[in-house]
N, C-alpha and C positions, 0 to 999 in steps of 0.2 A: 676541193669540189668545185666543179665547173658545170653551169647550166646554160645550154646554148638554144637561142631563139633564133629560127630562119625568117628572114624578110622576103624571100621568094615568093613569087606569084603563086596563088594556090586557092583552091575552093574550102572553106570551112564547113562543118557539119552543118552550121545554119544556112547554107547556100549562098552566102554572100561572097562574092569574089573579092579578095585582097589584092591589091595594086603595090607593087614594089615602090618604095620611097626612093628618090633621088638620094644620093649621098647627103647632100647638104640639108634636106628636109629631115633625114634620119638623125642626123647629128645635132640639129635643132630640137627635135624631140626628146633626145637622149639628156639634154641639159637639166630635164625636169625629173630624169631618174638616177639616184645616188649611186655610184659605182658601176654603172653600166657603160660598156664599151663597144664600138662598132669595129669589126674587124677588117684588115686592109682591103679585101674585095668589096665591102660594103653589102655583104649577103647575109650576115648574121651578127647578132649582139652577144654578149657574154658579162657575166660577173662571177667574182671569185668569192668565195664564201670561205672564211677560216673558223675553225672550231678548236677550243682548248683539249678537246680529247674525243674519242671514238662515241662516247653516250651522247654528247651534245651534237655531234655529226648526225648520227643515226636518229636522234629525236628530230631534227631539222627534216630530214629526209622523210621519216615517217609523217609528220605534218604536212609537208608538201604533197606526197602521195594521196593523202585522205583529203586534202582539200578540193 
């Protein structure tokens, strides 16, 4: 299961404009997040989650959806 976060410039629902981080700044921030990696283009981050079975994976997905 893979979740992708986009670092591109865009306006959020709260009206604040997000600015794209330079690659070195994004990499520095990612050192604080276990398991997250920046893609080759520097445009998104991802983390791979592994589960023992479908029930665990579906439970995780359900909790994330309700958060």
